C-alpha positions, 0 to 999 in steps of 0.5 A: 645220058641226055644229048645236053650232057654229051655236048658238055662232056665233048666241049669239056674234053675239047677245051681241057685237051686243047688248053693242056697242049697249048700250055704244055707247048708254052712251058717247053718254049720258056727255055729258049728265052733264058738268053734274053734279059728279063724284060725281053723274056716277059715280053716274049712270055706275054706274046706266047700267052696272048696267042695260046689264049687266042687258039683256046677261044676258038674251043669254048666250054658250052655250059648251056643254051648260048652260054660259053665259057673259055680259058681266056681269063685263066691264061692271061691271069697265068701270064701275069702269074708267070712273068709279072706286069709286063707279060700280062700287059702284052697278052691283054693287048693281044686278047682284048682287040680280038674280043672287041673284033668278036663284038656282041652284048658281052664285049665290055664285060669280056674285054673288063675280065680279061684286063682284071685277069691279067692284073690279078696275076701280075699282083699274085705274082708280085705278093704271093708267088715271086719265083715259079718254085714258090707256087704252090696248088693251094695258091693256084686254086686261090687264084682261080676263085679270084679269077672266077669272082672276077668273071662273075662281077663283070657279068653285071656290066651285061644288058640289065635284063639278062645281067642277073640271070647270067650271073646266076647261071655262071656262078657255079661253073666258073667258081668251080671250073676256074680254080680246077683249071687254074691248079691244072693248067698252072701246075703243068706250067710251072712243073716244067719251068721249076724243071728247067730252072733246076736243069739251068742251075745244074748246068751252072753248077757244072760250068762253075765246077769246070771253071774251077778245075781250069783254075785249079789246073792253071795254078797247079801248072803255074806252081809246077813250073815255079818248082821246076825253075827253083829245082833248076836254080837249086841244081844249078847252084850246087853244080857251080858250087861243087864245080868251083869247089873241086880244084881248090879241094884237090889242090889242098890233097895233093899239097898235103900229100907231097909235104907228108912225102918230102918233109914228114921227117922234119915234122913232130908227130902231132904236126904229122897228124894234123897234116894226115888229117887234112889229107884224109878230110880234103879226100872226103870233101872231094868224094862229097863234091864229086857225089854232088856234081852226080846228083845235080847232073842227074836232075838235069838229065833228060831220060831217053828210054832203051833197052838196058841190060841190068845183068851186063852193067852189074857184072861190069861194075862187080868185075871191076870192084873185085879187082880193086880188092884182090884180097877179099873173098867176095861171092857175087850172083847176078840173075841173067837177062834182067832187062828194063826200058830205061836210060842206059847211063842213069842205070850205070849210076844206080847200079854203080852206087848200089853195088859199091854200097854192098861191097862197102858195107860187107867189107867186115865179113870174112866171105862177102855175099852179094846178090843182084836178082829179080822177084815178083812182089804184089804182082809188080817185077822188083829188083833187088840187091842183097848183101850180108853186110852190117845191115841197119835198124828198120827204124831209120829206114827213111833216113837212108834216101835223105841226103847227108844221112848216115846210119854208120860213122865215116871212120867205119864205113866212108862215104858222102851220104849222097849215093843213095839219094841220086839213086832214089832220085834216078828211080822217081825220075823213071816213075818207080819206087825204092825201099830197103829192108835190113837187120843190124848185123844180118845184111840188107836188101835194097829194092827197086821197080821200074815201069814196064819191067819184065821178069827174067826167064830165070827169075820166072823159072824160080818163081814157078818152082817155089810156087805151092802146090794146090 
């Protein structure tokens, strides 16, 4: 390898590494311009390209005695290709005065090449590569060839005795090096720019999604607030109507009873029967009004959770219900030590309704059997109240917890159709679930869950005893 070749390779390495490092720094600086307007961004890009070009001019590529080329034309051209006319103009205004300051016979040719390189870059940016993502390798190679031809043309502005000689010596290096350097430096620059554009788009999408989520949350909060107000209004309306109806209905019932007791002998059979129906209907209306009042109070109660002994509450209720019907044979089994974290008052309402139903729907049995216990269902602690009463068709199970829906006639089993609705709302208010299983003529089992419930020791022993052996 000759000394001249070694010098050329060293010079090529210095020039290439310097340009690559400078262009990489230039590309990395671009994201910080995103907060500025497009014109300001173009000016700042031109400033950076201009000063990077000045640095690259300090490490030119030596291709022969007294003949050097550098990346000034490529870099100034890239400034126009990257950000348009404003950027190219700023870069030209930085580089041309410096080239004129250096002086020499090639001042006019060098300055002209720089000016036209900026113009070529701006033209390419306007017509062929309007966006960084649209720049292709072949566009950059073509861009480099045009820049090379620009450099060769300007050599003819050198003194006539050396113009043709310089043009011939530069023709091959320029037409080879400029396309390669344009493709290499341009690809590096635009690759970093495209990556930043993708990150900006992703960030904008994230911000848009965040704003959409916040808007959705505000909408949900607004709708929830409106729904609460509507429910509160409905509860108040129900309570007001029920309260206003309560006194007149009780008067009708009381006056009807008095008339029956004191004047039944004076009435014909049809009139007495109609009066008895009025008394019975007013009694049912009184029960319905009381249940509506209970339901409206349930919706407005704020839960204050405490340790509640469901076993003790249910024992008290069943004793009272037994005393009300001493002639019946009723077998009640209650699992001991069943505790939950809940509202004691609301749990009293739940168990009162469910146990009353168990007593009522088993009233046609010679011996009624009612059980209140616990079991593990799908890993969750579930409470159940089971009876051997009339049962129901599972096809209509969804109707059980809807207001005023009844699966049995009022003449067979009296009631308002509100009790289980109240129970369902209380369980839901605590964050639990309720469901039922039954069979016509075989009885029914009502299950409910409550968050944080723990299975009682007795129920745990039963579960362990019933578990299959491995």
